[in-house]
C-alpha positions in Angstrom: -42.6 18.1 -12.3 -41.4 15.2 -10.1 -37.9 14.8 -8.8 -35.5 12.5 -10.7 -33.5 10.0 -8.7 -30.4 8.4 -10.4 -29.5 5.0 -8.9 -26.1 3.5 -9.6 -25.8 -0.1 -8.6 -22.2 -1.3 -8.5 -22.4 -5.0 -7.5 -21.7 -7.4 -10.3 -24.4 -9.7 -8.8 -27.8 -8.8 -10.1 -29.3 -10.1 -6.8 -26.4 -8.9 -4.7 -27.2 -7.5 -1.2 -26.3 -3.8 -2.1 -28.4 -4.1 -5.3 -31.3 -5.5 -3.2 -31.1 -2.5 -0.9 -31.0 -0.3 -4.1 -34.3 -1.9 -5.2 -35.8 -0.9 -1.9 -34.5 2.7 -2.3 -36.0 2.8 -5.8 -39.4 1.6 -4.4 -39.3 4.3 -1.7 -38.4 7.0 -4.2 -41.2 6.0 -6.6 -43.7 5.8 -3.8 -42.7 9.4 -3.0 -43.5 10.5 -6.5 -40.0 10.5 -8.1 -39.0 9.2 -11.5 -36.1 6.8 -11.1 -33.3 6.0 -13.6 -31.3 3.0 -12.6 -28.1 1.4 -13.9 -26.2 -1.8 -13.2 -22.7 -0.4 -13.6 -21.2 -3.9 -14.1 -23.2 -4.2 -17.3 -21.9 -1.0 -18.8 -18.6 -0.3 -20.6 -17.0 2.3 -18.3 -13.4 2.7 -18.9 -11.0 4.4 -16.5 -10.2 8.1 -16.7 -7.1 8.6 -18.8 -6.0 11.8 -17.1 -5.8 13.8 -20.3 -7.4 16.8 -18.6 -9.2 17.7 -21.9 -12.5 17.8 -20.0 -11.2 20.6 -17.8 -11.0 22.9 -20.9 -14.0 21.6 -22.9 -16.3 20.2 -20.2 -16.6 17.0 -22.3 -14.9 13.7 -21.6 -12.9 12.4 -24.6 -13.4 8.7 -23.6 -16.4 7.5 -25.5 -18.1 4.7 -23.6 -21.3 4.2 -21.6 -20.5 7.1 -19.3 -22.0 9.2 -22.1 -25.4 7.8 -21.0 -24.8 8.7 -17.4 -23.3 12.3 -17.7 -26.6 14.0 -18.6 -28.5 12.1 -15.9 -25.9 13.1 -13.3 -26.6 16.7 -14.3 -30.4 16.3 -14.4 -30.9 14.2 -11.3 -32.2 15.9 -8.2 -30.8 13.0 -6.1 -28.2 10.4 -6.7 -27.9 7.0 -4.9 -24.9 4.7 -5.1 -25.1 1.1 -3.9 -21.9 -0.8 -3.4 -20.6 -3.9 -1.7 -17.3 -3.5 0.1 -14.6 -5.2 -2.0 -11.1 -5.1 -0.5 -11.8 -2.6 2.1 -13.7 0.1 0.1 -16.3 0.6 -2.7 -16.4 -1.8 -5.6 -14.2 -1.2 -8.7 -17.4 -0.5 -10.7 -18.5 2.3 -8.4 -14.9 3.7 -8.3 -14.5 3.7 -12.1 -17.8 5.5 -12.6 -17.1 8.1 -9.8 -13.6 8.7 -11.2 -15.1 9.8 -14.5 -17.2 12.5 -12.7 -13.9 14.4 -13.0 -15.2 15.5 -16.4 -18.0 17.5 -14.6 -15.6 19.1 -12.1 -14.6 22.0 -14.4 -17.7 23.8 -13.2 -17.6 24.2 -9.4 -20.9 23.9 -7.6 -22.5 21.7 -10.2 -23.6 19.1 -7.5 -24.3 21.7 -4.8 -28.1 21.2 -4.7 -28.1 17.5 -5.2 -29.0 15.0 -2.5 -27.0 11.9 -2.2 -27.8 8.5 -0.7 -25.4 5.7 -0.1 -26.0 2.0 0.3 -23.3 -0.3 1.5 -23.0 -4.0 2.4 -20.0 -5.9 3.7 -19.4 -9.5 4.6 -17.6 -8.9 7.9 -19.7 -8.3 11.0 -17.8 -5.1 11.8 -17.8 -1.8 10.0 -14.1 -1.2 10.7 -12.5 -4.5 10.0 -14.6 -5.0 6.9 -13.4 -1.7 5.4 -16.9 -0.3 5.3 -15.6 2.7 7.2 -13.2 3.4 4.3 -16.1 3.4 1.9 -18.1 5.7 4.1 -15.1 8.1 4.3 -14.8 8.0 0.5 -18.5 8.9 0.1 -18.1 11.7 2.7 -15.0 13.1 0.9 -16.7 13.0 -2.5 -19.7 14.9 -1.2 -17.5 17.4 0.6 -15.6 18.0 -2.6 -18.8 18.3 -4.7 -20.4 20.6 -2.1 -23.3 18.1 -2.1 -25.4 17.0 0.8 -25.6 13.5 2.1 -29.3 12.7 2.8 -28.5 9.4 4.3 -26.5 6.1 4.4 -27.7 2.6 4.9 -25.1 0.0 5.6 -24.8 -3.4 7.2 -23.3 -6.9 7.2 -24.6 -9.4 4.7 -22.2 -12.1 3.6 -24.1 -14.4 1.2 -26.3 -13.3 -1.6 -29.8 -12.8 -0.2 -28.7 -12.3 3.4 -29.9 -8.7 3.4 -33.5 -9.8 3.0 -33.2 -11.4 6.5 -32.6 -7.9 7.9 -36.0 -6.1 7.6 -34.7 -3.1 9.4 -32.1 -2.4 6.8 -34.6 -3.1 4.0 -36.9 -0.5 5.6 -34.1 2.0 6.1 -33.3 1.7 2.4 -36.9 2.3 1.4 -37.1 5.3 3.7 -33.9 6.7 2.3 -35.5 6.6 -1.2 -38.4 8.6 0.2 -36.1 11.1 1.9 -34.1 11.6 -1.3 -37.3 12.9 -2.9 -38.7 14.9 0.0 -35.3 16.5 0.8 
């Protein structure tokens, strides 16, 4: 049975730079033999966590929206990749809303322990620090530390206008290779 890689794209732009990197990651994962499930988070109805804590008792989120499609895939996936542009010095609102809802799965410690994570990040500024990209990286690192999950890799870089990432073949290749690494462990 092949590995399953879940790819969560959080740019509202279909052809956005982080989504383009995600496409490369998907190609690499498929080439390595994985099945890939991919979602454009912007197209889904994902509401914010309402902090009721019901999920901590039942293991089920009471908010009925499109996260219901994603929860079983988060559990089944061998690897999870999140692609995000930097918006206002951290990950996009679409990525954050989805990740916040993972709280419903946190009632069972160690659930993500054997999962491999890959992160793709693009930012308009030329500097990782002044762009806020470093904040997004710290967020991803903290999430994985809390989930006891391993970070297989991160690919990030500056790409201001839609399509700029294609002009950076080294980043495109790194995203492709990350897709393969997510499968090969």
